[in-house]
N, C-alpha and C positions, 0 to 999 in steps of 0.2 A: 170060310176059306178066302172068299172074294174079298171080304174086308181086309183081311191080313195082306193080300196081294196089293191092295189099294194103299195101305199104310206103308208097305214096303217101297212102293213106287214113289211115294211122297218123301220118305227118308232118303231115297237115292237122288231125288231132284232137288231137295233142299239145299245142299251145299253148293250146287250150281246156281241156284236161284240167288243165294247170298252173295256168291262171287259176282253175279252180274248186277244186283240191285244196290248193294252197298257202295261200290265204287261209283255207280251212277248217282246216287244221293250225295255223295261227297263232291262229285263234279258240279252238280246243280248248286251245292253250297258255295263252292268256289266261284261259280258264275255270279250268284247272288251277292256274295260278299264284295267282290271287285266292282260289280255294277253299282253298289250302294256308295262306294267311294268316288264314283264318277272319274276323274282324272287326276286326283290329288296326289298320287304317289308315283305316277308314271314318269319315265324318263325317256331319253333320246330314241332308243330303238322302237319304242311303241310307236312313236309318230312315223318313223320310217316304214314300219309294217303296216300301219293304217293307210299310208299312201300306196303301198303295194296292194292291199286289199281293195282300195278304191279303183286302181288300175286294172286289176283282175276283174272287178265287178263290170267296169265299163266295156272291156273287150268281150266278156262273156254275154253281156246283155246285147251287144252288137252282133253276136254270133260269130265272133272272130277268135282265133287262137292267140294266146298271149304272145307279145312280141319279146324280143331279146332285151330291150330297153324299156323301162317303165317310163312312159311319157309324163305322167302326172306327178311324179316324185320330185321333191326338192323344188318347190314353187314353180312347177311346170318346166323346169329345166331338163329333168329327166335323170335317170341313173342306169348304169349297166352292171349292177352287182348281182345279176341273177346267176352268175356262176357260183357265187359265195352263198347266196340265197335262192336256191332252184325254185323257180316259178312253179313247176309242175308238182312239187311236193306240197305247195300251199293250195294250188288250184281246186283239188277235190274237196277240201275243207271249205273254201270259199263257195263253191257250188253247192254244198250241203246247207250252209247257212246263208243262202242268197238273199233271202227275204228281210234279213235283219240290217239295221244301220251299221255304219263302219265300227263305232265303238262296241256295240253289243255282238258284232260279228267277231271281232278280235277277241273278246271274252269268251265267246262260244268255241272259237278255235282252240284257245288255251284249255278250256275245260274239256274238249274232245280229246286232246292230247293227253291230258291228265287221266281221263276215264280209261283210254286205251291202255296207258302205262299201268295203272292200278289194277284194272281187271285182268290184263294179260299176265301180269306178275302173279296175281292171285291164282289163276288158272294153272300156270307153270308150277308154282309151289304146291297146289292141291294134287296135281298129277304125280309130283315126287313124294309127297307126305301123306296125302289122304286125310289131312286135318284142316278142316275149314276155317276154325278160328285163328290157327297159327298162319295159315295162308293169307288170310285177310290183314292180320296185324302186321305181318312182315311186308305185304304189298304197300300197305298205307306208310309204314316206317321207312321203306326203301324209296318211295316216290314222293311222298308229301314231307320234304326235308326243308330246312332253312335255306338250302341252295335253290329249291324250286320257288320259294317265296321271292329270293333275290332275282331269279330269272323272270319271274312275272313282273316284278317291279320295274326291271330294267328292259322288259320286252325282248329278252334274248330268246328267239324262236328256235335257233339252232341248238342251244343248251337244253331247251325244253325237249326236243326231239331226242337229244343224247341222253337225258335223264330217262326218258320213256323207254329207250332201247337198252339201257344198261342192265336191268334185271334179266332180260331175255339173253343178253351176251353172257352174264354169269351162269345161268341156268345151262346154256349151250357148253360152256366150259366145264361145268360140273359133269354134264352127260359124257363129253368126250373123255375126261379124265377117268370116269368110272366104267367106261365101256372097254370090255376086255379085247375088242378088235384093235384098238389103239395102243394097247400096252407095249407091244414091241417098238413102236415108233417113240413112244414117250420114254421108255427106259434106255433105249439106245441113244436118244438125244441127251439124256442126263449123263451117260457115261462119257460121251465125246465132248459134251459142252463143258 
């Protein structure tokens, strides 16, 4: 009886382990792949974000809160694009990978966003369907797209965040559309619209 309970516990934990481990392995593979290319395929935005990472590292190391203007960007002229690229969305990831050099830190930030997107999508889909393999395949197919490759090559951090959030937005829309509490609002809007 005890062995059966142990096997049952393993069966229940296995999908969750797969949902955590497989996206982690893919994120590590992403990191290793891009690190092996060094800088050969990177374009303009990557260098911009590397300057932002450097500036955030400098302020964090000095025990300061990041300023509105990144002083080290654009050949130490500075830039004030933090409204477009909010510093505080990047700061936790910079702190997490603080010990790495700038290039490896940038790759680690990309891989962390990719891991969050893949694993959260797999979790959402698993909670909806209870099918592990379907959840993993769909999370990989919805996040690891040719567009993601383009964002990585161009260093488009905002597009990476957008790609990471899109599956969650789609699941939220599905949940709202299938929840009976919202049916009167949805049907009334359809008749008047």
